[in-house]
C-alpha positions as CSV (number, residue, x, y, z in Angstrom):
1,M,12.1,67.9,177.6
2,A,10.8,66.2,174.5
3,T,9.3,62.7,175.0
4,K,9.9,59.7,172.8
5,K,6.5,60.3,171.3
6,D,7.4,63.9,170.4
7,L,10.6,62.7,168.6
8,V,8.7,60.0,166.6
9,E,6.1,62.6,165.5
10,A,8.9,65.1,164.5
11,Y,10.6,62.5,162.4
12,A,7.4,61.5,160.7
13,F,6.7,65.2,159.9
14,S,10.1,65.7,158.4
15,R,9.7,62.6,156.3
16,R,6.3,63.8,155.0
17,R,7.8,67.2,154.1
18,L,10.6,65.6,152.2
19,V,8.3,63.4,150.2
20,T,6.0,66.3,149.5
21,A,9.0,68.3,148.2
22,F,10.0,65.6,145.8
23,L,6.5,65.1,144.5
24,S,5.4,68.8,144.2
25,G,8.5,70.1,142.2
26,A,10.2,73.5,142.4
27,P,8.4,76.6,143.7
28,G,6.6,78.4,140.8
29,G,6.2,75.2,138.8
30,R,9.8,75.2,137.3
31,E,11.9,72.0,137.7
32,V,15.5,72.2,138.9
33,E,17.8,71.7,135.9
34,P,20.2,68.9,136.2
35,S,23.9,69.8,136.1
36,R,25.6,69.7,132.6
37,P,27.8,66.7,132.0
38,G,30.1,68.8,129.8
39,R,31.5,70.5,132.8
40,T,32.8,67.3,134.1
41,V,34.4,66.4,130.7
42,V,36.2,69.8,130.5
43,G,37.5,69.4,134.0
44,G,38.8,65.9,133.2
45,L,40.5,67.2,130.1
46,A,42.2,70.0,132.0
47,L,43.4,67.5,134.5
48,A,44.8,65.2,131.8
49,V,46.7,68.1,130.2
50,L,48.3,68.9,133.5
51,L,49.3,65.2,134.0
52,V,50.9,65.1,130.5
53,A,52.8,68.3,131.0
54,G,54.1,67.0,134.3
55,A,55.2,63.8,132.6
56,A,57.0,65.8,129.9
57,I,58.8,67.9,132.5
58,A,59.8,64.8,134.4
59,S,61.1,63.2,131.3
60,V,63.3,66.2,130.6
61,L,64.7,66.2,134.1
62,A,65.2,62.5,134.0
63,S,68.1,60.8,132.3
64,R,67.8,60.5,128.5
65,T,71.0,58.8,127.6
66,E,70.5,56.8,124.5
67,E,71.2,53.1,124.5
68,D,73.5,53.5,121.4
69,W,75.4,56.5,122.6
70,N,78.6,54.5,122.3
71,Q,78.7,54.8,118.4
72,V,81.5,56.5,116.6
73,G,80.7,60.2,116.8
74,L,80.6,63.3,119.0
75,V,79.4,63.0,122.6
76,V,78.5,66.0,124.8
77,S,78.0,66.0,128.5
78,R,74.5,67.2,129.3
79,Q,75.5,68.7,132.6
80,Q,78.9,70.2,131.7
81,A,78.7,70.7,127.9
82,A,82.1,69.1,127.5
83,P,82.7,67.5,124.0
84,Y,84.2,64.1,123.5
85,V,84.8,62.0,120.4
86,I,84.4,58.2,120.0
87,L,86.7,56.9,117.3
88,E,85.8,53.2,117.6
89,K,82.5,51.5,118.5
90,S,82.6,49.4,121.7
91,S,80.4,48.5,124.7
92,Q,82.9,50.4,126.8
93,P,84.2,53.0,124.3
94,Q,87.1,55.3,125.0
95,L,85.8,58.9,125.3
96,I,88.5,61.3,124.0
97,P,88.1,64.9,125.0
98,V,88.3,67.3,122.0
99,I,89.2,70.9,122.7
100,N,87.0,72.6,120.1
101,I,84.2,71.7,117.7
102,T,86.3,72.6,114.6
103,S,88.7,69.8,115.6
104,A,85.8,67.4,115.9
105,Q,84.5,68.3,112.5
106,L,88.0,67.8,111.0
107,I,87.9,64.3,112.5
108,L,84.2,63.2,111.9
109,G,82.9,65.6,109.3
110,A,80.9,68.9,109.4
111,D,77.5,67.2,109.4
112,L,78.1,65.3,112.7
113,A,75.2,65.5,115.2
114,P,76.1,65.4,118.9
115,T,74.8,62.7,121.3
116,Y,74.0,64.1,124.7
117,V,74.7,61.9,127.7
118,D,74.6,62.3,131.4
119,Q,77.8,63.2,133.2
120,D,77.6,60.1,135.4
121,V,77.7,57.9,132.2
122,I,80.9,59.7,131.1
123,E,82.4,59.3,134.5
124,D,81.9,55.5,134.3
125,Q,84.2,55.4,131.2
126,T,88.0,55.9,131.0
127,P,88.6,59.1,129.1
128,G,91.6,59.4,126.8
129,E,94.1,62.2,126.5
130,P,92.6,65.5,125.1
131,I,93.1,66.0,121.3
132,G,92.5,68.9,119.0
133,I,94.2,71.9,117.3
134,A,95.1,74.6,119.8
135,G,94.3,78.0,118.3
136,A,91.6,76.7,116.0
137,P,88.3,78.6,116.1
138,Q,85.6,77.0,118.2
139,T,83.5,76.9,115.0
140,L,83.9,77.9,111.4
141,P,81.5,79.7,109.1
142,R,79.2,77.5,106.9
143,P,79.1,77.9,103.0
144,Q,75.9,80.1,103.2
145,Q,77.9,82.6,105.3
146,F,80.7,83.1,102.9
147,I,81.5,86.5,101.3
148,E,84.2,85.8,98.7
149,S,84.2,89.0,96.7
150,G,83.7,92.7,97.1
151,W,86.3,93.1,99.8
152,T,87.7,96.6,100.2
153,A,90.9,98.1,101.6
154,C,91.0,101.8,102.2
155,T,93.9,104.1,103.2
156,D,94.8,107.7,103.5
157,D,97.9,109.9,103.8
158,G,100.1,108.5,106.6
159,R,97.6,106.0,107.8
160,G,97.2,102.2,107.8
161,I,94.6,100.0,106.0
162,A,91.0,99.5,106.8
163,V,89.8,96.1,105.5
164,T,86.0,95.5,105.0
165,V,84.4,92.2,104.1
166,S,80.7,92.9,103.5
167,E,77.9,92.1,101.1
168,D,77.0,95.8,100.9
169,P,78.9,98.3,98.8
170,H,80.7,100.8,101.0
171,V,82.9,102.5,98.4
172,T,82.4,104.0,94.9
173,V,84.4,102.5,92.0
174,A,86.3,105.3,90.2
175,D,85.6,104.5,86.6
176,G,88.2,106.5,84.6
177,G,89.8,107.6,87.8
178,G,93.4,107.5,88.9
179,V,95.7,108.6,91.7
180,V,99.4,109.3,92.3
181,V,100.8,108.1,95.6
182,Q,104.1,107.7,97.2
183,S,105.5,104.8,99.3
184,E,109.0,104.0,100.5
185,G,110.5,106.8,98.4
186,Q,108.9,105.9,95.1
187,F,106.0,107.4,93.3
188,W,103.2,105.3,91.7
189,V,100.1,105.9,89.6
190,V,97.1,103.7,90.2
191,A,94.5,103.4,87.5
192,K,92.5,100.8,85.6
193,S,93.8,99.2,82.4
194,S,92.0,99.6,79.2
195,S,89.5,96.9,78.0
196,D,90.8,97.6,74.5
197,Y,93.9,95.6,75.4
198,D,93.0,93.5,78.5
199,L,89.4,92.7,77.2
200,D,87.3,91.2,80.0
201,Q,90.3,91.1,82.3
202,A,90.8,94.9,82.7
203,R,91.7,95.8,86.2
204,A,93.4,98.5,88.2
205,H,97.2,98.4,88.2
206,R,100.0,100.2,89.9
207,Y,102.6,101.9,87.6
208,L,106.0,103.0,88.7
209,L,106.8,106.6,88.0
210,P,110.7,106.7,87.7
211,Q,112.4,109.7,89.2
212,S,112.5,112.4,86.6
213,E,112.5,116.2,86.3
214,T,109.5,116.0,83.9
215,N,107.2,113.9,86.2
216,D,105.0,116.8,87.1
217,L,104.5,117.6,83.4
218,L,103.5,114.0,82.8
219,L,101.2,113.9,85.8
220,G,99.5,117.1,84.8
221,A,99.0,115.9,81.2
222,L,97.4,112.7,82.6
223,G,95.0,114.7,84.7
224,L,96.7,114.0,88.1
225,Q,98.1,116.2,90.8
226,S,101.8,116.8,91.2
227,E,104.2,114.7,93.2
228,V,104.3,117.1,96.1
229,D,100.6,116.5,96.8
230,A,100.8,112.7,96.6
231,P,99.6,111.0,99.7
232,T,101.9,108.5,101.5
233,V,100.4,105.0,101.5
234,P,101.5,101.6,102.8
235,Q,103.5,99.4,100.5
236,E,101.0,96.6,101.5
237,W,98.2,98.7,100.0
238,L,100.0,99.1,96.7
239,G,100.5,95.3,96.6
240,L,96.7,95.0,96.3
241,F,97.1,95.9,92.7
242,P,99.1,94.0,90.0
243,E,102.1,95.9,88.6
244,G,101.9,97.3,85.1
245,A,104.7,98.8,83.0
246,E,106.5,101.9,84.3
247,L,105.5,105.2,82.9
248,S,108.6,106.0,80.9
249,L,110.1,105.7,77.4
250,A,111.5,102.3,78.4
251,S,108.0,100.8,78.0
252,F,108.0,101.8,74.3
253,A,111.3,100.0,73.5
254,V,112.4,102.5,70.9
255,D,115.6,101.3,69.2
256,G,118.0,103.9,67.8
257,F,116.3,106.8,69.5
258,G,117.5,110.1,68.0
259,E,119.0,108.7,64.8
260,P,118.1,110.4,61.5
261,L,115.2,109.1,59.5
262,D,115.5,109.1,55.7
263,N,111.8,109.0,54.7
264,P,110.4,111.3,52.1
265,D,107.0,111.3,53.8
266,L,108.5,112.9,56.9
267,P,109.8,116.4,57.3
268,A,113.4,117.0,56.8
269,G,115.5,116.4,59.9
270,A,113.0,113.9,61.4
271,K,114.6,111.4,63.8
272,V,113.8,108.0,65.3
273,G,111.4,108.6,68.2
274,D,109.8,111.9,66.9
275,Y,106.1,111.8,67.1
276,V,103.0,113.5,65.6
277,V,99.7,114.3,67.3
278,D,96.3,113.6,65.7
279,P,94.2,116.6,64.8
280,S,91.7,115.6,67.5
281,G,94.5,115.7,70.1
282,D,93.4,112.3,71.5
283,G,96.3,110.3,70.1
284,G,99.2,110.2,67.7
285,A,102.1,108.1,66.6
286,Y,105.9,107.9,66.9
287,F,108.3,106.7,64.3
288,T,110.7,103.8,64.4
289,A,114.0,103.1,62.7
290,D,112.4,100.8,60.2
291,G,110.2,103.6,58.9
292,K,107.0,102.6,60.6
293,A,104.6,104.5,62.8
294,V,103.5,103.2,66.2
295,P,100.0,104.4,67.1
296,L,99.6,106.2,70.5
297,D,96.3,106.3,72.3
298,A,95.5,109.3,74.5
299,F,97.2,107.9,77.7
300,A,100.3,106.5,75.8
301,L,100.7,109.8,74.0
302,Q,101.0,111.8,77.2
303,V,103.5,109.2,78.7
304,Y,105.5,109.3,75.5
305,A,105.5,113.1,75.0
306,N,106.4,113.9,78.7
307,S,109.1,111.3,79.4
308,P,112.8,112.2,79.3
309,V,114.7,110.9,76.4
310,P,117.7,108.6,76.9
311,G,120.8,110.5,78.1
312,R,118.9,113.8,78.4
313,P,116.9,113.8,81.6
314,D,115.6,117.4,81.0
315,A,114.5,116.8,77.4
316,V,111.4,115.1,76.0
317,P,110.7,113.6,72.5
318,E,110.2,116.1,69.7
319,E,106.8,116.7,68.2
320,L,106.7,117.1,64.4
321,Q,104.3,119.8,63.3
322,T,102.7,117.8,60.5
323,E,99.9,115.4,59.9
324,R,100.5,111.7,60.2
325,P,102.0,110.5,56.9
326,P,100.7,107.5,55.1
327,I,103.3,105.0,56.3
328,P,102.7,101.5,57.7
329,S,101.8,101.1,61.3
330,A,103.8,99.0,63.7
331,T,102.6,96.7,66.4
332,L,102.1,98.2,69.8
333,P,105.1,97.5,72.1
334,Y,103.1,98.8,75.1
335,R,100.1,96.5,74.5
336,D,101.2,94.4,77.5
337,A,101.8,97.4,79.7
338,H,98.3,97.2,81.1
339,W,97.8,101.0,80.8
340,P,94.6,102.9,80.5
341,S,93.8,104.2,77.0
342,T,92.5,107.7,78.1
343,T,93.6,110.4,80.5
344,L,92.4,110.2,84.1
345,E,90.3,112.0,86.6
346,E,92.0,112.5,90.0
347,V,90.5,110.4,92.9
348,R,90.7,112.6,96.0
349,G,90.4,111.9,99.7
350,Q,90.7,108.3,100.9
351,V,91.6,105.8,98.2
352,C,90.4,102.2,98.2
353,A,91.1,98.9,96.5
354,R,88.0,96.8,95.8
355,L,88.4,93.1,95.0
356,D,86.3,91.4,92.3
357,A,87.2,87.7,92.9
358,R,85.8,84.9,90.8
359,H,85.6,81.1,90.8
360,A,88.2,79.5,88.4
361,D,89.1,82.9,86.9
362,V,91.7,85.6,87.3
363,P,91.0,88.0,90.1
364,L,90.1,91.6,89.2
365,V,90.5,94.7,91.3
366,D,89.2,98.3,91.0
367,L,90.4,101.6,92.3
368,A,87.6,103.2,94.4
369,G,87.0,106.2,96.6
370,D,84.4,107.9,98.7
371,P,84.2,105.2,101.4
372,D,81.4,105.4,103.9
373,E,81.9,105.2,107.7
374,T,82.1,101.4,107.6
375,A,84.9,101.1,105.1
376,A,86.9,104.3,105.8
377,V,90.2,104.1,107.6
378,G,89.9,105.8,111.0
379,D,92.3,108.2,112.6
380,D,93.3,105.5,115.1
381,V,94.7,103.2,112.4
382,D,98.2,104.4,112.2
383,A,100.7,103.6,109.5
384,G,101.7,100.0,109.7
385,L,98.4,98.9,111.3
386,K,95.3,97.3,109.9
387,S,91.7,97.1,111.0
388,V,89.4,94.3,109.8
389,D,85.6,94.5,109.8
390,I,83.6,91.5,108.6
391,D,79.8,91.3,108.5
392,R,78.6,89.7,111.7
393,G,78.8,85.9,111.6
394,R,80.2,85.9,108.1
395,G,83.5,84.6,106.7
396,A,85.0,83.3,103.5
397,F,86.5,80.2,101.8
398,V,89.0,81.0,99.1
399,R,92.0,79.7,97.1
400,S,94.9,82.0,96.6
401,G,97.8,82.4,94.2
402,D,99.3,84.9,91.7
403,W,97.4,87.5,89.8
404,D,97.4,85.6,86.5
405,E,96.4,82.2,87.9
406,T,92.9,80.8,88.0
407,T,93.3,77.9,90.4
408,S,95.5,76.8,93.3
409,S,95.8,74.0,95.8
410,S,96.2,76.7,98.6
411,A,92.8,76.7,100.3
412,Y,92.0,79.0,103.2
413,V,89.0,79.7,105.4
414,I,88.5,83.1,107.1
415,D,86.5,83.4,110.3
416,P,84.4,86.3,111.5
417,R,87.3,87.5,113.6
418,G,89.4,88.2,110.5
419,Q,91.8,85.3,110.8
420,S,92.7,83.0,107.9
421,Y,93.4,79.3,108.4
422,A,95.2,77.1,105.8
423,L,93.3,73.9,105.0
424,V,95.9,71.2,104.5
425,G,95.5,67.6,103.6
426,G,93.6,65.9,100.9
427,D,90.3,65.5,102.7
428,T,90.2,68.6,104.9
429,V,88.0,70.6,102.6
430,A,85.5,67.8,102.3
431,K,85.5,67.1,106.1
432,L,84.5,70.7,106.7
433,G,81.7,70.5,104.1
434,Y,83.3,73.0,101.7
435,D,83.8,70.6,98.8
436,D,80.6,71.6,96.9
437,T,81.4,75.4,97.3
438,E,82.5,77.3,94.2
439,E,85.2,79.2,96.1
440,S,86.7,82.4,94.7
441,F,90.3,82.8,93.7
442,V,92.1,85.7,95.4
443,P,95.6,87.1,95.1
444,D,98.1,86.2,97.8
445,S,98.5,89.9,98.7
446,W,94.8,90.2,99.6
447,L,94.9,87.1,101.8
448,K,97.8,88.6,103.7
449,L,95.5,91.4,104.9
450,F,94.1,88.9,107.5
451,S,95.9,87.5,110.5
452,E,97.4,84.1,110.0
453,G,95.9,81.4,112.1
454,V,97.0,77.8,112.6
455,A,96.9,75.3,109.8
456,L,93.9,72.9,110.0
457,S,94.0,69.3,109.1
458,T,92.5,66.0,110.1
459,S,95.8,64.5,111.2
460,R,96.6,67.5,113.4
461,A,93.1,67.4,115.0
462,L,93.8,63.8,116.1
463,C,96.9,64.8,118.0
464,P,97.2,66.3,121.5
465,P,97.1,70.1,121.5
466,A,100.5,71.6,120.7
467,G,101.8,74.2,123.1
468,P,103.5,77.4,122.1
469,G,106.9,75.9,122.4
470,D,106.1,72.6,120.7
471,A,107.6,71.8,117.3
472,A,104.2,70.7,116.1
473,A,102.8,74.1,116.8
474,S,105.5,76.1,115.0
475,A,106.0,73.8,112.0
476,A,105.0,75.4,108.8
477,P,103.1,73.5,106.2
478,T,105.2,72.2,103.3
479,P,104.3,73.6,99.8
480,T,103.7,71.1,97.1
481,P,102.7,71.4,93.4
482,S,99.0,70.9,92.6
483,P,98.5,67.3,91.4
484,T,96.0,68.4,88.7
485,D,97.7,71.6,87.5
486,P,101.5,71.9,87.8
487,S,101.2,75.6,86.8
488,A,98.8,76.4,89.7
489,S,100.0,77.8,93.0
490,A,101.2,75.2,95.4
491,G,99.5,75.0,98.7
492,P,100.5,73.7,102.1
493,V,100.3,70.0,102.6
494,D,99.8,67.9,105.6
495,N,103.0,66.2,106.7
496,G,101.1,63.6,108.7
497,A,100.5,63.1,112.4
498,P,103.5,62.6,114.7
499,A,103.7,59.6,117.0
500,G,101.3,59.5,119.9
501,C,98.3,60.7,118.0
502,Q,94.9,58.9,117.7
503,Q,94.1,56.9,114.6
504,L,90.8,57.3,112.7
505,A,88.9,54.2,111.8
506,E,89.0,53.3,108.1
507,T,85.3,53.8,107.7
508,Q,85.5,57.5,108.6
């Protein structure tokens, strides 16, 4: 067992060894390098980042209800995503549930920014009765999402209509083309009018082909197939074209047809209504009772020469085998018939209408064919049915009226589901943020291709949701003339909110 003396000597030896080690340095003559201070700094920074991230996460999880959440505007529960509107500023405001964002926009404007609050804050308030327009879309497309022209509607024999709203062309416009169709027992020719007469407003029309024994002669002369081969199309599809003059002698308004003509420049026996053909065969003229010649272009010549004369359904006007004599020309009675000026090329297969809508201008429409898979009517679209395909997330904002109008107070928005909603009331368009949009003007018949949704207005958005049996839900908007243009189409107007609805502050 070690004695006290042994322990003292061992301690002294250990101490001398430690001192020697400090004084003599590292083995081999190399000093031990001190630790780098940068490692400590990097570690500290990493720890600081973790602390900041933790604080950020904690702030997200913690309540962030703003002190001024009680302003007029849209309030949304952070936990339940339920929307409310505040219509009057107060320390204890009334939170009014609103059933969709569209109704909130109609009340507060399209640029409203929601304020998110905790559910317990909402529960501390006294909520009002829910308001909003039942059946309104949850949201509406914004102006940059509008497609207001280039719509197509295609059909085929015995089928319904396929409507396509897309920025991409899915059909081929049939320049110089035409088609004969039948609908509800009547035959029609669809073709584009001549720019010689309609100038920059040339567009496809539908022309009635009155029942006649000479119709197949006429159709063949125009370059079209016979009546027996005409496809059966919906009347609604025909309505997508304006109506031109019927293809008969009635459109030429020949007075005294068949009466003798006493004119030395004409062959003996010439009668009112007889005609001559130009040497080129592309036109001609017929003669009137006052001794004048009415020029006929290539299309009008075939209509005239192959239409039955009054009182003789199996006879056609007589051609004089002579050159056109040097007699004065008369004005064209068929100038406003909106006919083509040349014969046609048959459009076969599925036939389509393509809308060319414009802002503050008359709408145009083309006859088209060769639809691709997107625009073609499918076998599952039976007669009387429609399918509507709109580019994802897109819609339209338009005004509608008659074919020869350029403006209207009837404003509509079309959502991505293919439903149209009338915008009624003086400030509705502005509330939705559409007032700076150069909306297109479309014919009423094209607007009817879409399902009709509920009317949208600020006053209705301030009311409790109307049920299916409520008068407010079934009441139709009342038409009224445009205050700026009495000749424009009248649109639906807002008849005001019934009793029991909320009131919007004057500052809104």
